[in-house]
C-alpha positions as CSV (number, residue, x, y, z in Angstrom):
1,I,273.0,87.2,252.8
2,F,271.3,84.7,255.1
3,G,268.1,82.6,254.9
4,S,266.2,79.5,256.0
5,Y,263.3,77.4,255.2
6,T,261.3,75.1,257.5
7,D,258.4,72.8,256.8
8,V,256.7,70.9,259.5
9,T,253.7,68.7,259.3
10,R,251.9,67.0,262.1
11,D,249.0,64.6,261.4
12,V,247.8,62.6,264.2
13,G,244.5,61.0,265.6
14,E,243.1,61.5,268.9
15,G,245.6,60.9,271.8
16,P,245.0,59.3,275.0
17,D,244.9,62.8,276.9
18,A,242.1,64.2,274.6
19,A,241.0,67.8,274.6
20,R,237.2,68.2,274.5
21,I,235.9,71.5,273.2
22,F,232.8,72.5,275.1
23,G,232.2,75.8,273.5
24,S,233.8,78.4,271.3
25,G,233.7,81.9,270.4
26,T,235.5,83.3,267.3
27,L,238.9,81.8,267.3
28,T,238.7,81.3,271.2
29,P,237.8,77.7,272.1
30,I,237.0,76.8,275.7
31,V,238.8,73.6,276.3
32,L,238.5,71.1,279.1
33,R,241.1,68.3,279.2
34,Q,240.0,64.7,280.0
35,F,242.4,62.0,280.7
36,G,241.9,58.2,280.1
37,V,239.1,58.6,277.6
38,P,238.4,56.1,274.9
39,L,240.3,56.9,271.7
40,D,238.4,57.8,268.7
41,P,240.2,56.8,265.5
42,N,238.0,59.0,263.2
43,R,238.9,62.2,265.1
44,T,242.0,63.9,263.2
45,S,244.2,66.9,264.1
46,K,246.5,68.2,261.4
47,I,249.0,71.2,261.4
48,D,251.1,72.2,258.4
49,T,253.7,75.0,258.9
50,Q,255.9,76.6,256.2
51,E,258.4,79.4,257.1
52,G,260.8,81.1,255.1
53,V,263.4,83.9,256.0
54,L,265.8,85.8,253.7
55,G,268.0,88.6,255.1
56,Y,270.9,90.7,254.4
57,Q,273.7,92.2,256.5
58,H,276.2,94.7,255.5
59,L,279.0,96.0,257.7
60,W,279.6,99.8,256.5
61,R,282.7,99.8,258.9
62,P,283.5,98.8,262.4
63,G,280.6,99.8,264.5
64,S,278.1,100.6,261.6
65,A,275.9,97.8,260.4
66,L,272.6,97.5,258.4
67,T,270.5,94.4,258.7
68,A,267.2,93.7,256.7
69,A,265.1,90.5,256.9
70,V,261.8,89.2,255.4
71,Q,260.0,86.4,257.1
72,I,257.1,84.6,255.5
73,E,255.0,82.0,257.4
74,R,252.0,79.9,256.6
75,T,250.2,77.8,259.2
76,V,247.2,75.5,258.5
77,S,245.5,73.8,261.3
78,R,242.7,71.4,260.7
79,D,240.2,69.4,263.1
80,I,238.0,66.6,261.9
81,D,235.3,65.2,264.0
82,P,232.5,63.1,262.7
83,D,230.5,62.8,266.0
84,Q,230.5,66.0,268.1
85,E,227.8,67.1,270.6
86,F,228.0,70.8,269.7
87,S,227.9,72.8,266.5
88,A,231.1,74.4,265.7
89,C,230.0,76.6,263.0
90,T,226.9,78.1,264.8
91,D,228.4,78.0,268.2
92,F,225.6,76.2,270.1
93,I,225.2,72.9,272.1
94,L,223.0,70.1,270.2
95,N,220.3,68.4,271.9
96,P,221.0,64.8,272.9
97,T,219.3,63.4,269.7
98,A,221.6,65.4,267.3
99,R,225.3,65.4,266.2
100,S,227.6,67.3,264.2
101,S,230.2,66.0,261.6
102,Q,232.7,68.9,261.3
103,D,235.8,70.0,259.6
104,I,237.5,73.1,260.9
105,K,240.4,74.6,259.2
106,I,242.2,77.7,260.4
107,P,244.8,79.1,257.8
108,L,247.3,81.8,259.1
109,D,249.4,83.9,256.8
110,R,252.1,86.1,258.3
111,R,254.5,88.3,256.8
112,T,257.1,90.3,258.5
113,F,259.9,92.9,257.2
114,Q,262.4,94.3,259.5
115,V,265.3,96.7,258.8
116,Q,267.8,98.3,261.3
117,Q,270.9,100.4,261.1
118,A,273.2,100.7,263.9
119,T,276.1,103.1,264.0
120,R,278.7,104.0,266.7
121,V,280.0,107.5,266.9
122,G,282.3,108.3,269.8
123,R,280.2,107.8,273.0
124,H,277.1,107.4,271.1
125,Q,275.3,104.3,269.5
126,V,272.6,105.5,267.2
127,I,270.1,102.8,266.2
128,G,267.1,103.4,263.6
129,G,264.7,100.9,262.3
130,A,261.3,99.8,261.1
131,L,259.1,96.6,261.3
132,V,256.1,95.8,259.1
133,F,254.0,92.8,260.2
134,R,250.7,91.5,258.7
135,Q,248.7,88.5,259.6
136,D,245.6,87.3,257.6
137,K,243.6,84.8,259.5
138,E,240.7,82.8,258.7
139,R,238.4,80.2,260.3
140,R,236.7,77.9,257.8
141,C,234.0,75.8,259.4
142,S,232.2,73.1,257.4
143,E,229.7,70.6,259.2
144,E,226.9,68.6,258.7
145,L,224.2,68.4,261.5
146,Y,222.3,65.0,261.7
147,S,219.6,63.6,263.7
148,L,220.3,60.3,265.6
149,E,216.7,59.5,265.4
150,T,215.5,60.2,261.8
151,G,218.9,60.3,260.1
152,D,218.2,63.9,258.5
153,R,221.2,65.8,257.6
154,F,221.7,69.5,257.4
155,P,224.9,71.0,255.8
156,F,226.2,74.4,257.2
157,E,229.4,76.4,256.6
158,S,230.7,79.6,258.0
159,I,233.9,81.7,257.3
160,F,235.5,84.3,259.4
161,R,238.3,86.5,258.0
162,H,240.6,89.1,259.9
163,R,243.7,90.8,259.2
164,D,246.2,91.9,262.1
165,H,249.0,94.4,261.6
166,Q,251.9,96.1,263.5
167,Y,253.8,99.1,261.9
168,R,256.7,100.2,263.9
169,G,259.5,102.8,263.3
170,Y,262.1,103.8,266.0
171,L,265.2,105.9,266.5
172,R,267.2,105.9,269.6
173,D,270.7,107.2,270.9
174,E,272.3,105.1,273.5
175,I,274.8,107.3,275.3
176,E,278.0,106.2,277.4
177,I,278.3,108.7,279.9
178,A,280.7,106.7,281.9
179,S,281.9,103.1,281.7
180,W,279.2,102.3,284.4
181,L,276.5,104.6,283.4
182,H,274.5,104.8,280.0
183,A,271.6,106.6,279.0
184,T,268.9,106.1,276.3
185,I,266.9,108.7,274.5
186,G,264.6,108.2,271.3
187,L,261.2,108.0,270.0
188,S,259.2,105.4,268.4
189,Y,255.9,104.9,266.5
190,D,253.7,101.9,266.9
191,D,250.4,101.2,265.0
192,V,249.0,98.0,266.2
193,R,245.7,96.3,265.4
194,Y,244.8,92.7,266.5
């Protein structure tokens, strides 16, 4: 039995090499890097990641082993900016007299299960296995649009959710024809959606 656990937190304000987002589609921001811009202590970027792995390996006999593992990972990134020139929730550039105070949170939940059996029989190494991967992703946008002239404020929120998956099964035979020549035959099935 084997396992591991990792927990990483990164919480920083704006750095000296600041990335400015000029527009964004769903989970695909268009970023332009500017160097030497003044720092804004109100801008914050946070990333929290937790990952756990638990697995099992069993040696049936020399040349025959079973391995199975489960991996669970959660990552949450969050960007806070009280004075932005575009609307992150509605995806449009604001006029010069308006600003957006925005809080964007993107949680990703990933789960992976893998199993593989490898067995050597004479000149054959037979390997079979399966993989199941699922990822739930979300983009939560909360912002307040405000006028620099009148001070009027308009709250706005949007949530986008999507699920990715990959299901894979495979069986192959790696054949030693000679010490310098090997051949592989097999089949695999893949169902992928991103």
